[in-house]
C-alpha positions in Angstrom: 19.0 -23.6 -2.8 19.7 -20.8 -5.3 19.2 -17.2 -4.2 19.1 -14.7 -7.0 17.7 -11.3 -7.9 13.9 -11.2 -8.6 12.9 -11.0 -12.3 9.6 -9.9 -13.8 9.1 -13.5 -15.0 9.0 -14.6 -11.3 5.9 -12.5 -10.6 3.4 -15.3 -11.2 5.2 -17.8 -9.0 5.6 -15.3 -6.1 1.9 -14.3 -6.5 1.0 -18.0 -6.0 3.0 -18.2 -2.8 1.4 -15.1 -1.5 -2.0 -16.4 -2.4 -1.4 -19.6 -0.5 -0.1 -17.7 2.5 -3.2 -15.5 2.5 -5.4 -18.5 2.4 -3.8 -19.8 5.7 -5.2 -16.8 7.6 -7.9 -15.2 5.5 -9.7 -17.8 3.4 -11.7 -16.6 0.5 -9.7 -13.5 -0.3 -9.1 -12.8 -4.0 -6.0 -14.3 -5.4 -2.8 -12.3 -5.6 -1.9 -11.5 -9.3 1.5 -11.2 -10.8 0.7 -7.5 -11.5 0.2 -7.0 -7.8 3.6 -8.3 -7.1 5.2 -6.1 -9.8 3.4 -3.1 -8.4 4.8 -3.6 -4.9 8.3 -4.2 -6.2 8.4 -0.7 -7.8 9.5 1.0 -4.6 12.1 -1.7 -3.6 15.8 -1.2 -3.7 16.5 -4.9 -3.9 14.3 -8.0 -4.5 15.3 -11.6 -4.3 13.9 -15.1 -4.8 14.9 -18.4 -3.3 14.8 -21.1 -5.9 15.1 -24.9 -5.7 15.1 -27.3 -8.7 13.7 -24.5 -10.8 10.8 -23.7 -8.4 10.5 -20.4 -6.6 9.9 -21.2 -2.9 10.3 -17.8 -1.3 10.8 -14.1 -2.1 11.9 -10.9 -0.3 12.2 -7.2 -1.1 14.2 -4.6 0.8 13.8 -0.8 0.8 15.2 2.2 2.7 13.9 5.7 3.3 14.4 8.4 5.9 16.8 6.4 8.2 14.7 3.2 8.3 14.7 0.1 6.2 11.8 -2.2 5.2 11.9 -6.0 4.8 9.1 -7.8 3.2 9.2 -11.5 2.6 7.0 -14.5 1.9 8.0 -18.2 2.3 6.2 -21.0 0.6 8.1 -23.9 2.3 8.5 -23.2 6.0 10.7 -24.8 8.6 13.8 -24.6 6.5 15.3 -21.4 7.9 14.5 -19.3 4.9 12.5 -16.7 7.0 15.6 -16.3 9.2 17.8 -15.8 6.2 15.5 -13.2 4.8 15.7 -11.2 8.0 19.5 -11.6 8.2 19.8 -10.3 4.6 17.4 -7.5 5.3 19.2 -6.4 8.4 22.5 -6.4 6.5 20.9 -4.3 3.8 19.7 -1.9 6.4 23.2 -1.5 7.9 24.6 -1.0 4.4 22.0 1.7 3.7 22.8 3.5 6.9 19.4 2.9 8.5 19.1 3.0 12.2 16.1 0.7 12.4 14.4 -1.9 10.3 10.7 -2.8 9.9 9.0 -6.0 8.9 5.5 -7.4 9.1 3.1 -10.3 9.0 -0.6 -11.0 9.1 -2.0 -10.6 12.6 -3.0 -14.3 13.0 0.5 -15.5 12.0 1.9 -16.6 15.3 4.8 -18.4 13.6 6.1 -15.2 12.1 5.6 -13.3 15.4 7.7 -15.9 17.1 10.5 -15.5 14.6 10.5 -11.7 14.7 10.3 -11.5 18.5 13.0 -14.1 18.8 15.4 -11.8 16.8 14.6 -8.8 18.9 11.7 -7.2 17.0 8.8 -5.6 18.8 5.3 -4.8 17.6 4.8 -1.1 16.9 1.8 -0.7 14.7 -1.2 -2.4 13.1 -2.6 -1.8 9.6 -5.9 -2.7 8.2 -6.9 -3.6 4.7 -10.5 -2.4 4.3 -12.9 -3.4 1.6 -16.3 -2.6 0.2 -18.6 -4.5 -2.3 -20.5 -1.8 -4.2 -24.1 -2.7 -4.9 -25.2 0.6 -6.5 -23.7 3.8 -7.9 -22.7 6.0 -4.9 -24.1 9.5 -4.5 -21.3 12.1 -4.4 -21.9 14.6 -1.5 -22.2 18.3 -2.3 -19.2 20.4 -1.2 -19.2 23.8 0.4 -19.4 26.8 -1.9 -16.2 27.5 -3.8 -15.0 23.9 -3.7 -15.4 21.5 -6.6 -14.4 17.9 -7.4 -12.5 17.4 -10.7 -10.1 15.0 -12.3 -6.4 15.6 -12.2 -5.2 17.4 -15.3 -2.0 16.8 -17.2 0.7 19.0 -15.9 -0.7 19.1 -12.3 1.3 16.1 -11.0 3.7 18.2 -9.0 0.8 20.0 -7.3 -0.8 16.7 -6.6 2.5 15.3 -5.1 2.9 18.3 -2.9 -0.7 18.2 -1.7 -0.5 14.5 -0.8 2.8 15.0 1.1 1.4 17.9 3.1 -1.6 15.8 4.0 0.6 13.0 5.2 3.4 15.0 6.8 2.5 14.1 10.3 1.6 10.4 9.7 3.6 7.7 11.5 7.0 7.0 9.7 6.1 9.0 6.6 9.1 9.5 4.5 8.2 11.0 1.1 10.2 10.1 -2.0 11.6 12.9 -4.2 9.3 14.1 -6.9 11.7 12.8 -9.5 11.5 9.2 -8.0 7.7 9.5 -7.6 6.9 10.7 -11.1 9.2 8.1 -12.7 6.8 5.5 -11.3 3.5 7.3 -11.3 3.8 9.1 -14.7 0.5 8.8 -16.6 -1.2 6.7 -13.8 -3.8 9.5 -13.3 -5.8 8.1 -16.2 -6.1 5.2 -18.5 -8.0 4.4 -21.7 -11.3 4.2 -19.8 -11.1 7.6 -18.1 -9.7 9.4 -15.0 -8.4 7.6 -12.0 -7.1 10.4 -9.8 -9.4 13.1 -8.5 -8.9 16.4 -6.7 -10.9 19.0 -4.8 -10.2 22.5 -6.2 -10.4 25.7 -4.2 -9.8 28.2 -6.9 -6.3 27.5 -8.1 -5.3 25.3 -5.2 -5.7 21.6 -4.7 -7.3 21.2 -1.3 -7.6 17.4 -1.3 -6.5 14.6 -3.5 -7.1 10.9 -4.1 -5.0 8.4 -6.1 -6.6 5.2 -7.4 -5.5 2.1 -9.3 -7.9 0.5 -11.7 -6.9 -3.0 -10.8 -5.0 -4.1 -7.7 -5.6 -6.5 -4.8 -8.5 -8.1 -6.6 -10.4 -4.9 -7.7 -10.2 -1.2 -7.6 -7.7 0.2 -5.1 -7.4 3.5 -3.3 -3.7 4.1 -3.1 -3.7 7.4 -1.3 -6.3 9.9 0.0 -5.2 13.2 1.6 -6.8 16.4 2.7 -4.5 19.4 3.4 -4.8 20.7 7.0 -6.4 24.0 6.1 -9.4 22.2 4.5 -10.1 19.4 7.0 -13.5 19.0 8.6 -15.4 20.0 5.4 -16.3 16.5 4.1 -13.7 16.5 1.3 -12.3 13.0 2.0 -15.8 11.4 1.9 -16.6 13.2 -1.3 -13.4 12.1 -3.0 -14.0 8.5 -1.8 -17.6 8.5 -3.2 -16.4 10.0 -6.4 -13.9 7.3 -6.8 -16.4 4.6 -5.9 -18.7 6.1 -8.6 -15.9 5.8 -11.2 -15.2 2.2 -10.2 -18.9 1.4 -10.5 -19.0 3.0 -13.9 -16.2 0.7 -15.0 -18.0 -2.4 -13.7 -15.7 -2.8 -10.7 -17.6 -3.5 -7.5 -14.8 -4.5 -5.1 -12.7 -1.6 -3.8 -10.0 -1.9 -1.1 -7.5 0.3 0.6 -4.9 0.2 3.4 -5.0 2.3 6.5 -3.0 2.8 9.7 -5.2 1.5 12.5 -4.1 4.5 14.7 -4.6 7.1 12.0 -5.0 10.4 13.9 -7.3 12.0 11.3 -10.1 9.5 11.9 -9.6 7.7 8.6 -10.8 4.3 9.9 -14.1 5.8 11.1 -14.6 7.6 7.8 -14.1 4.4 5.8 -16.6 2.6 8.0 -19.1 5.3 7.5 -19.0 4.9 3.8 -19.6 1.2 4.1 -16.1 -0.3 4.2 -15.1 -3.0 6.6 -11.8 -4.4 7.9 -10.9 -7.4 5.9 -7.4 -8.2 7.2 -5.0 -6.9 9.8 -1.2 -6.7 9.4 1.3 -6.1 12.2 4.4 -4.0 11.8 7.5 -5.0 13.8 10.6 -2.8 14.5 14.2 -3.5 15.4 17.1 -1.1 16.0 20.0 -1.7 13.7 23.4 -1.9 15.5 
């Protein structure tokens, strides 16, 4: 077994392993694409693959932020100790990074992974939903209170967008923002593509009251990567309006499947909002935590 750093050319093989793993617990979900794998690797500090006879049989990525580390892994050939090795490497990475705790996760129905994690001292701490909608018509965008207006993000406003999103998420569980320099290095020019705008905002005069970040193609369709309303503007229907504006853009592009991820215990009522606009829970992931000695 050869363990080596992940390369972009491994993306398709890792995507195939992830697709087969999804099929075990959530049959019928869209296939994971190589582009999905590369997108999730952008925030990793380290990424590895396990290779045997030229075949990639497992992959893992490790990240660290704000005193905690994150271990993500997928194993195509189980029962060979690779999952245990991924956790051991991830915990060593966490200690080297100075983290005091490490997080990992698995699909809620994955009893095998739960047993592995709990056997190594991890405990369940949170659940996250992936929610989806199949658009059947162009959504109507709700009217906003006087003085507020939906607009696309303009060039040069990325810092204001970054600050607004961070303020909106400041009290969320385990939220550790990247620096603007790290964020813009990855997100530069993602607010639009050749077909038009992808990120939208609610303007209140010269301020951004609420923001939404979308990806044109991720997880089998359009993807809402982030939606935030600053505290002073909550309760005015801004999140719903931005969602509907985003759905309308995806519809215009011919994209009818839209997904997003959400903390099941989100304190701002996000899950209820998404259900009200027609989204449903498609999968559930469980986060596990362990203190690092």
